[in-house]
Phi, psi and omega in degrees: 000136180279141179272141178274142177281139179266099181292331180293335182295321178294320178295319181294320180296319178296319181297322181292326182280336183278334173094212190294321181301320179292321180295321179295319178297316178297321181297312180293323178296321178300314181290326176296317178293325178296319178299318180297316181293322180297325179293338180277347184290135175261108184277145179289153177283169179297322180296315179297320180296317179295320180296314181290324177296317178297318179298318179295315180297319178296316179298319179297316180295315181297314180294323178298315179296316180299310181294326176296317179293316179297317180298316180296317180296316179292324177297315179296321179297314180294320179297321179291322180291319184280341182264000000 
């Protein structure tokens, strides 16, 4: 298998030799790219957020009740076996 050359390694080596000025440039470039990516995000509407939040809360309540009933049933079973 042929090995791929890592072009980023040369850039990283140059950045390490240039010092603090290069790190500040990388830092500002990172935030500029982050702003561009944030603009691409499709945010949910308020209605979608409320619907998904409600679905999660209902699921949590249903699972809590189910696990509570199973736990109580197993506790009674173990208690009956041990007594």
